[in-house]
C-alpha angles and dihedrals in degrees: 000000000000116000101188148045127231118206117200107200118192131185134057094345106126124083093011102093093265099138094053088046089055090045092053093047091048090053090046090053092040092239126158124215137072146270133214143168120242138160093284098050127266124347119202120189117192138182102243115258137149091259096069095093089055090047091052091049092051091050089065096040102056107030118165112263096260097037128098125182112217097178144344118210118193122206134168115260134194118220114208089194119024113240116236096197141008117271142173114242128207116269122267131208127224134125111345110243105144135085127264111224123239119234110275129213118252110283124231094255092055092044090053091051090047092063099034109103089202093057120092090228093055107147092353105148097208102052114144143145138191089288097056148008138071120337114142094036095057103038121109100173143344144302093058100241129138096257088058094055138066086261089075087091091063114067112206120255117231094265094048090044090055091052090046093054099043111093090200092058120089087228094058105139091349093158096206091048110143146137137200090279099056111009141079119300137203133234136180117231139182123231091278093055093254110152111241099175141349138212116356092348087063089055093047093050092046090052092049092049092050091050088051092057102264127139119237130200106213124193110224136173101283102017144326129301129207111220137189139153105291092205094054110089093194093050092048092046091049090052090050092049095046093045093043090234104134101173115353108124119259126220119240127211112210126202095235146329088265088064089054091049091049087057089060095254116144108236106202122195091253092051091047091050091051096048093043096043122120088254092056095195130183103266121207109218134172112281114244136217122260092020117172089216115109113264091235094065093092108359118203092000131111098216134066128198114237130185137173123225108277105187134042094256090056092045091053094046094048090049088055098048097032092197136084119286130198104243109186133158115289102236139115117244111291094007132102121253110283120246105183130062097237090051089049092055092047103040097038097039093110095041111043128060095196137018122218103199140178132194102236115105121241104226099177127034112232120174120200111278116241122216129175117222117203133154092351095307134104127225122192115231101164121015114204134101113041095015103051128114095017107135122240118212115222115227129268114301096040095087115129094019115165120255107277131182112203113198098201127211130308098249121061086000125203125161129208138215118207123194119169098326098323115108122195114196120203124232120271109282106172137217113003091202085079108086094216092052090046089055091049088049093055092044092049092051090051091048093048090050090050095046094047095035084233125171114181121224091191137024123214129195146155117287093230102117094209097052115116089223090052093053092042090051093051091050092047090048091058092043095051095033093230129127122271118212119200116212128198109249100231094041086059091050092056095041091054091059091044090054093047090053093049098244102172123239109261093028124135119291123263134213108246125203107196113185120174144116105280140338133163111257133213089255092058094253130106118272132189109147108051143155111207140182104224145183124157096268100040147020134197125200111236102173142280138156119359118251115264129187120261102211109216093010111240091015088072089064090060102034110055095190090069089062091049089053092049093049093047092048091052103036106022108040093175094049095123089067092053131080090254088075089079090067090064098037094098092057133078095236105150093087090049090052088058091046090052091049092049093039092236112163088338108122113185123239134181088215126164089193092057090046089056089050091051093052092045089051091048089055092047094233101126133059125258087253119027119222098206136031113269095013095134093043094049092050090047091054092046090052093047091053089062091064120105094185118096101173122073140147097243121115139170101200125193113248112185101322098327135084109248107238093172090066092042096053095045093049095041095048089049092050103105103201140116116288094255092055091047091049090051092047090056092053091048094047093048092047093048092048095052092041091053091049093048093046090049092052094041089056091047093054099031094243127156102187129074120189120204121202144144129087095277088065091067080080100106096201094052092045093049091050092048094050090048094049095043094064131160090030120091108251121204128189135164124273106156094047131035116269088217126072091297089079097041098097092063089056090048094056092044092052093044093049091048093050092048092049091048092049091050091053094051 
């Protein structure tokens, strides 16, 4: 006869103070037994008593701040030797089936200690506890114990060891636990690596240099930042020039929410909660009048990215400067953020004036996450630090899916691991065409597979034959001798939103509107403005934008005027006799006209992104060569939002199953109005055209749900107009994941799992 109970607890239960929490509850309930971490989560073994149901109930009710219980499975257990008390056992290994915890912003208790002169961690820039601090960025393998992290190089001093071993202490088994005696330390260096100052003096000198207009490279948790005084136009401009970043917006770290309120910004409870969350993302908010921020922080845009300090080093630095700092990714132009000190000295040699370093390794890259805040709601634009690697459960019907590795897209790359129905998305990595990012991508996949003890049974990638991820997947498929499944780009966009919203496998189909720059279509041409009939296992093309030449191929993605030329050549044959000709006068376009006519290096694409570029070029609001993806489109939206006029004569009617761009261009070019009104008219016409097409197809197929996805739909104005015009249909779009390529990998695993399940049933 069994004399005990074994509780298998899964979820976010390692590295969050869960074992001491269990220990305290067991003592409270007078239970005997033990608890340990292992590869599957937390295992509790108890001597059977009548109080176990109460204990299980309390486990759910009072979880530590960073913990989340996914499930508790109870099984009989036989004790060979009856326990006389409750203890914490050493961790075990085994199959990995628990969640790794994202890095968490410094908690209030640690912040209080940081600024308490009587506390032994006063001004110590690496203070943490089980409620906060680095997790994902320091882990090398599971289980999450100190020897398996970059803290293995820092043996605990007696006082820290005592905290670490005391279940009643909030630092019990806090793996990064440290103090000034035994932990990492900071130092300030010049460009040659010469140490200029250490400890708090390094912070003071860094603050003084920043206030005097210098640029600092600062080693963080998941990479380096470049910092300068955000109120100093010259310092910001110098950073832009040195980094070759002429106009892309820069993130700003502010000292506190009180600073934001003093600027006249309304800090709602939902905005406060987002900025002060454990994830501590950059939050895009509406720019405000009379801002002390330099005007070149986010030129020509109506939003600015704000963030609060998220680790002790940042808290100490912001307390010293007491004013906003630019805090942007520490990378040279065209390179990924640096992770190692030698790379920082080399890559940032022509950008930074000083280097604030520390001696703890960064194991995992984690950029700052980026979230847009609007009308009380948050929208994910870049998912990284603070959110990764939180697992995402796929909806009902995906249970018992095979192990699948989805390789994502080539731009804004993330990859995804699926086991059973639990999907783990990687952090944002970037453009795989860059060799350094491609190497980080391969290293991150290997590390994720190691951490999760994950062995894929299938690989999934984009069907574009020229994608780096496509070729890598094919090579890996041969190497591992496992199947590779190729997924259509826009199908994956729509499926990712379906999965986020919990649409069950086998449910009714949806109408999908996928608007982005480029993706390889089922007909072997480039798509980017499509209406689709979608379920997880299949998609059918229903219409969208007409294909238009991209003169010079990829060059058209960086030079908006080329798209204007292509649209005029196709839809306005007499354009050279019209005023619009002046927009192309500065460019040598006659040769391109011939190339378009002869179809030389002019692939066609039905791209919403390239249409935005063409309109932005026609209005003269973007440079001849953009310096960041979406620059023309973002400036076009910002301009449109200045319009007070809602009525206009511009339309984009549906003819057959395509939006009529001939009508649009003739009406829009004839619309004699200020630029803001013309920009707004374009947004309205595009939204009305796609809404009419979706409503037409929804009626045809008897569908009530429309799913919006693709990077173009991060445009708030366009999305708002679409939702308004699609009534009475239910409209879904992503919030927890990016609608651009950063969310694509989730759609890839959902589609692959659905196809495999369908094939097994046939």
